Backbone bond lengths (Angstrom), bond angles and torsions (degrees), N, CA, C in turn:
res aa  C-N    CA-C-N  psi(-1)  N-CA   C-N-CA  omega(-1)  CA-C   N-CA-C  phi
1 M - - - 1.452 - - 1.523 109.86 -
2 K 1.343 117.24 -42.37 1.461 119.47 -178.58 1.521 111.70 -63.55
3 K 1.344 117.09 -36.57 1.465 119.43 178.71 1.519 110.06 -64.53
4 R 1.326 117.74 -39.74 1.455 121.76 178.64 1.521 110.37 -65.77
5 L 1.330 117.02 -42.68 1.455 120.65 177.03 1.522 109.87 -61.36
6 H 1.321 116.05 -44.05 1.454 120.78 -179.47 1.522 110.32 -59.18
7 A 1.320 117.56 -46.25 1.463 120.95 -178.59 1.524 111.55 -67.13
8 A 1.330 117.12 -39.39 1.463 120.66 -177.55 1.511 112.56 -67.14
9 V 1.314 116.40 -32.67 1.456 120.03 -175.32 1.523 112.07 -100.64
10 L 1.330 117.65 -8.39 1.457 120.95 -178.12 1.522 112.28 -57.10
11 S 1.323 117.11 -38.55 1.467 118.97 -179.95 1.522 111.00 -65.40
12 V 1.318 118.18 -35.06 1.460 121.24 176.71 1.524 109.83 -63.64
13 L 1.335 116.90 -45.10 1.454 120.95 179.39 1.514 110.83 -63.29
14 T 1.312 117.33 -46.34 1.453 120.74 -177.76 1.522 110.81 -59.56
15 A 1.320 116.59 -47.62 1.459 119.65 179.05 1.515 111.39 -62.60
16 S 1.323 116.48 -42.40 1.457 120.19 -179.58 1.522 111.54 -64.52
17 M 1.341 115.89 -41.75 1.466 119.23 -179.66 1.524 110.98 -66.83
18 L 1.332 116.48 -38.69 1.461 119.04 178.59 1.522 111.46 -65.25
19 L 1.322 115.79 -39.90 1.460 119.38 -179.86 1.523 112.62 -71.55
20 S 1.334 115.67 -32.45 1.460 118.20 -173.46 1.517 113.51 -100.68
21 G 1.296 118.36 -9.94 1.466 119.58 -173.09 1.512 110.01 66.68
22 C 1.342 116.05 20.56 1.462 122.83 179.04 1.525 112.11 57.42
23 G 1.305 115.91 39.28 1.455 119.87 172.34 1.499 114.98 103.14
24 G 1.328 119.54 -12.50 1.463 120.43 -177.79 1.520 112.45 -80.43
25 N 1.344 116.53 163.48 1.466 124.04 175.86 1.529 112.50 52.00
26 K 1.272 117.58 59.01 1.457 122.28 179.80 1.523 110.61 -70.85
27 E 1.336 115.93 132.28 1.457 119.53 172.04 1.523 109.73 -79.90
28 H 1.322 115.62 -34.53 1.451 121.82 -176.85 1.527 106.97 -129.06
29 D 1.316 117.20 103.27 1.462 120.82 -176.49 1.508 109.59 -118.16
30 D 1.318 115.77 111.86 1.460 121.90 178.14 1.513 107.67 -138.28
31 T 1.320 117.39 107.24 1.455 122.17 -178.21 1.522 108.78 -118.02
32 H 1.333 115.54 134.30 1.459 120.88 177.50 1.533 109.00 -155.46
33 H 1.317 116.15 167.96 1.458 121.50 177.37 1.520 109.40 -101.49
34 A 1.325 115.63 136.59 1.460 121.95 174.61 1.536 108.29 -76.54
35 A 1.319 115.70 169.10 1.469 120.88 -179.80 1.527 111.91 -58.06
36 N 1.338 117.53 -31.77 1.462 120.40 -179.07 1.523 112.79 -84.25
37 G 1.354 117.60 1.55 1.458 121.78 177.70 1.516 114.32 97.64
38 D 1.329 118.08 -11.95 1.466 120.53 178.97 1.515 109.94 -64.58
39 L 1.322 115.49 143.53 1.459 121.86 176.06 1.517 108.07 -83.73
40 R 1.313 116.11 134.01 1.465 121.07 177.33 1.517 108.72 -124.43
41 E 1.311 114.51 141.53 1.462 121.11 -179.09 1.517 109.43 -139.99
42 T 1.309 116.14 137.64 1.462 121.76 179.21 1.519 109.49 -101.56
43 T 1.348 114.71 132.46 1.456 120.83 174.16 1.520 109.01 -124.41
44 A 1.314 116.37 170.49 1.463 121.71 -174.84 1.518 113.80 -69.44
45 S 1.347 117.68 -26.71 1.466 119.53 -176.30 1.523 110.51 -164.18
46 L 1.347 115.62 175.29 1.452 121.35 176.43 1.525 112.12 -66.31
47 E 1.315 117.28 -23.40 1.458 121.32 -179.51 1.537 112.54 -76.86
48 E 1.301 117.41 -13.05 1.462 122.24 -178.93 1.519 109.81 -106.21
49 L 1.334 116.08 102.64 1.451 120.26 179.85 1.535 109.48 -69.26
50 P 1.324 116.72 151.60 1.474 120.50 -178.41 1.523 112.33 -69.72
51 A 1.323 115.69 152.66 1.466 122.14 179.99 1.517 111.94 -64.80
52 F 1.351 118.73 -23.48 1.456 118.34 -179.99 1.539 111.72 -66.14
53 L 1.327 117.32 -8.22 1.469 121.00 174.91 1.529 113.40 -92.77
54 D 1.314 117.40 -4.77 1.464 120.27 -175.02 1.525 113.53 -52.23
55 H 1.312 118.11 -36.61 1.457 120.62 -177.50 1.528 112.24 -111.95
56 A 1.337 115.98 14.55 1.464 120.86 178.89 1.527 110.05 -78.72
57 S 1.313 115.57 162.93 1.470 120.78 177.40 1.523 110.49 -68.06
58 D 1.315 115.45 160.64 1.468 119.79 177.01 1.517 111.17 -60.02
59 H 1.336 117.04 -34.68 1.472 120.69 179.50 1.542 110.79 -62.30
60 V 1.318 117.10 -43.51 1.462 121.36 179.15 1.534 110.17 -66.04
61 K 1.325 116.87 -44.75 1.470 120.23 177.72 1.524 110.76 -60.94
62 L 1.319 116.54 -39.69 1.456 121.64 178.20 1.524 110.67 -61.12
63 A 1.324 116.59 -43.19 1.467 120.66 179.69 1.534 110.96 -63.95
64 Y 1.327 117.67 -41.19 1.465 120.37 178.55 1.533 111.51 -67.46
65 A 1.320 117.06 -40.06 1.462 119.58 176.95 1.527 110.42 -65.76
66 A 1.330 116.93 -37.86 1.456 120.85 176.93 1.529 110.27 -63.71
67 A 1.325 116.99 -45.20 1.462 120.68 179.34 1.529 110.86 -60.39
68 A 1.319 117.31 -42.01 1.460 120.18 177.06 1.513 110.96 -61.77
69 G 1.335 116.13 -39.82 1.454 120.72 -178.63 1.511 114.48 -69.62
70 V 1.321 117.58 -21.51 1.469 121.35 178.55 1.532 111.21 -120.56
71 S 1.320 115.72 30.65 1.476 119.58 -178.89 1.527 111.87 -64.25
72 D 1.327 117.66 -14.99 1.462 121.17 175.74 1.533 111.50 -82.99
73 V 1.322 117.98 -21.22 1.463 122.91 -178.04 1.536 111.72 -97.92
74 L 1.329 116.71 -38.71 1.471 120.28 -173.71 1.528 115.58 -59.21
75 P 1.340 121.75 -24.99 1.465 118.44 175.00 1.530 113.54 -61.73
76 Y 1.346 116.98 -15.79 1.462 122.13 179.91 1.529 112.15 -105.43
77 I 1.333 116.30 6.08 1.459 120.85 -177.58 1.534 108.57 -114.67
78 P 1.320 117.22 118.99 1.464 119.21 -179.65 1.521 112.09 -73.94
79 C 1.302 115.09 159.48 1.458 121.40 171.44 1.525 107.29 -106.19
80 Y 1.296 116.02 145.33 1.460 122.63 -177.01 1.527 112.77 -117.36
81 C 1.327 117.42 29.74 1.477 119.56 -179.92 1.525 112.49 -98.63
82 G 1.323 117.38 -7.14 1.466 120.99 -177.85 1.507 112.79 101.09
83 C 1.338 117.53 3.01 1.456 120.93 -176.10 1.527 113.66 -70.97
84 G 1.325 117.66 -15.75 1.468 119.57 174.81 1.522 110.22 -61.85
85 D 1.328 115.35 -43.85 1.463 120.67 178.87 1.529 112.19 -81.49
86 S 1.323 118.02 -43.80 1.453 120.71 -173.19 1.531 114.08 -79.16
87 A 1.332 117.28 -31.76 1.463 119.89 -175.63 1.532 113.46 -124.05
88 G 1.324 117.20 -1.65 1.456 120.70 179.66 1.517 114.29 73.85
89 H 1.337 117.03 20.86 1.462 119.61 179.99 1.528 110.80 -69.36
90 Q 1.320 115.13 148.62 1.465 121.63 179.69 1.523 112.31 -102.00
91 S 1.347 116.73 -20.79 1.462 121.61 -179.23 1.516 108.59 -161.27
92 N 1.323 116.22 177.99 1.460 120.66 177.57 1.518 111.64 -64.42
93 L 1.320 117.77 -26.64 1.465 120.34 177.66 1.515 111.40 -54.96
94 N 1.332 117.62 -41.79 1.461 121.92 -176.50 1.518 113.67 -65.79
95 C 1.303 118.47 -15.68 1.462 121.42 176.47 1.523 110.66 -70.64
96 F 1.327 116.22 -21.29 1.465 123.36 -177.14 1.517 112.35 -119.95
97 I 1.306 115.99 -40.76 1.472 122.11 -174.42 1.526 107.94 -129.86
98 Q 1.336 115.12 118.94 1.460 119.60 175.93 1.518 110.10 -69.11
99 Q 1.345 115.12 -46.04 1.457 118.94 176.94 1.522 111.08 -167.28
100 V 1.318 114.61 153.36 1.453 122.27 169.57 1.524 104.84 -105.01
101 Q 1.317 116.28 116.96 1.458 120.72 -175.00 1.528 110.69 -79.68
102 S 1.316 116.09 164.46 1.468 121.36 -176.12 1.518 113.57 -59.42
103 D 1.331 118.01 -26.34 1.467 120.51 178.98 1.534 112.00 -87.67
104 G 1.342 117.19 4.89 1.454 121.72 178.25 1.511 114.78 92.25
105 T 1.334 117.84 -9.89 1.457 119.18 177.09 1.533 109.07 -67.74
106 V 1.316 115.21 153.59 1.462 120.99 -174.72 1.514 109.85 -123.14
107 V 1.324 116.11 131.23 1.456 121.61 173.20 1.528 106.20 -99.97
108 W 1.338 115.34 105.16 1.464 122.91 -179.22 1.533 109.48 -83.90
109 D 1.321 116.26 153.91 1.460 123.24 177.38 1.525 108.72 -125.66
110 D 1.328 117.70 136.58 1.469 119.79 -176.90 1.519 114.42 -86.69
111 H 1.338 118.16 6.27 1.460 120.94 -179.89 1.531 111.16 -52.86
112 G 1.321 116.99 -44.85 1.462 121.87 -177.11 1.511 114.36 -63.16
113 T 1.328 117.82 -19.10 1.471 120.05 -179.44 1.521 111.85 -68.89
114 R 1.318 116.72 -18.61 1.465 121.67 -174.95 1.520 113.40 -113.32
115 C 1.326 118.25 11.40 1.461 118.61 -170.71 1.531 111.99 -138.42
116 G 1.320 115.18 111.65 1.451 120.84 178.56 1.521 113.57 -64.45
117 V 1.331 117.27 -34.71 1.472 120.17 179.16 1.527 109.43 -63.55
118 C 1.333 116.75 -45.71 1.462 120.54 179.51 1.522 110.63 -58.72
119 M 1.339 115.29 -47.47 1.468 119.76 -178.26 1.521 111.39 -64.55
120 D 1.331 117.36 -42.27 1.467 120.15 179.64 1.524 111.39 -60.75
121 I 1.329 116.95 -42.92 1.468 120.34 -179.28 1.521 110.66 -64.42
122 A 1.323 117.75 -45.26 1.466 120.23 -179.85 1.522 111.39 -63.92
123 M 1.319 117.04 -41.83 1.468 119.88 -178.63 1.521 112.03 -71.68
124 M 1.327 117.56 -37.34 1.471 120.09 174.89 1.519 110.27 -63.38
125 T 1.327 116.42 -41.06 1.466 120.95 178.72 1.517 110.45 -61.33
126 A 1.322 116.92 -45.99 1.465 120.86 179.22 1.525 111.13 -61.47
127 D 1.325 116.73 -43.68 1.455 121.20 179.67 1.530 110.70 -61.07
128 M 1.322 117.13 -44.18 1.465 120.00 -179.24 1.527 111.99 -68.69
129 K 1.322 116.82 -36.16 1.463 119.46 177.63 1.533 110.10 -64.77
130 I 1.337 116.49 -43.24 1.465 121.15 177.40 1.532 110.35 -58.05
131 K 1.329 116.29 -35.64 1.465 121.28 -179.16 1.524 112.98 -81.11
132 G 1.336 116.84 0.73 1.462 120.63 175.26 1.508 116.95 89.36
133 K 1.315 117.81 11.45 1.473 119.71 178.23 1.522 110.01 -71.74
134 S 1.335 115.84 147.28 1.460 121.37 177.79 1.523 109.82 -75.68
135 V 1.323 116.04 165.17 1.467 120.47 178.70 1.531 109.53 -60.73
136 K 1.333 117.49 -40.51 1.467 120.15 179.11 1.528 111.43 -63.75
137 E 1.325 117.46 -41.14 1.458 120.80 178.07 1.518 110.79 -63.70
138 I 1.321 116.10 -43.95 1.467 120.58 178.93 1.520 110.32 -61.16
139 R 1.312 116.32 -46.28 1.474 120.82 179.59 1.524 110.95 -58.81
140 T 1.306 117.04 -44.81 1.460 121.27 -179.23 1.524 111.28 -61.20
141 I 1.322 116.79 -44.20 1.464 121.05 -179.07 1.532 110.85 -66.86
142 I 1.333 116.97 -42.56 1.476 120.10 178.13 1.528 109.72 -62.71
143 D 1.325 117.30 -45.78 1.471 119.97 179.22 1.528 111.36 -60.45
144 Q 1.323 117.14 -43.65 1.468 120.49 179.59 1.525 111.41 -64.87
145 T 1.319 116.63 -38.89 1.467 121.31 -176.49 1.526 112.59 -71.28
146 F 1.323 117.13 -38.34 1.460 120.51 -170.73 1.529 115.26 -110.76
147 S 1.325 118.53 1.73 1.469 119.75 -175.08 1.521 114.02 -71.71
148 E 1.340 118.19 -21.87 1.455 120.69 178.92 1.523 109.67 -117.93
149 G 1.342 115.79 134.04 1.452 120.71 176.89 1.517 114.59 87.41
150 Y 1.302 117.13 4.23 1.469 122.23 179.29 1.523 108.52 -126.06
151 A 1.311 116.82 174.79 1.469 120.77 179.46 1.529 110.58 -70.62
152 K 1.318 114.82 171.50 1.462 121.73 177.64 1.530 109.80 -60.41
153 A 1.317 116.47 140.50 1.462 121.85 179.98 1.519 111.97 -67.59
154 T 1.314 115.82 151.37 1.464 120.15 172.50 1.527 108.68 -64.20
155 P 1.336 117.50 157.65 1.476 120.76 -179.44 1.534 110.56 -79.27
156 T 1.309 115.71 71.34 1.452 122.78 -172.32 1.532 111.05 -94.68
157 P 1.328 117.83 131.13 1.474 118.85 179.03 1.521 111.55 -67.18
158 M 1.315 115.41 149.51 1.465 121.53 175.46 1.523 108.72 -75.68
159 P 1.346 116.76 143.37 1.462 118.79 175.46 1.539 109.49 -67.84
160 S 1.317 115.72 150.45 1.477 118.52 -179.53 1.513 111.29 -86.33
């Protein structure tokens, strides 16, 4: 399954890395630590991955590119790593992106760099979106997959 996810999202990563130079030459560079210790960095857009990924593995970069590619879906997808309680996250999106501001700038969060559950959920979501599944279908599959044996889900709203 992971190989299929990797192949399905590889094109997203490749395009994102080409557009962003994989974090180099930032036009807008703002890095700080959140109250919970997570590193946050602001970039000009979703196409520009944060510099904190410059030395990350390809798998981690792939997960961040996947999260950027499904940033419209992830607000409806819970995370099951415990970050709702430990970091105040509202959905899986917050494991990668704190917020997309009205001017299009993105505040990235490095929480996802350290969490396989977060990365798996984002990559599964991207794979299902590519396959044409609806947000409700994706949510149902994620809930079924992670509801047992994982931490409590983030308080994520259901898609309408």
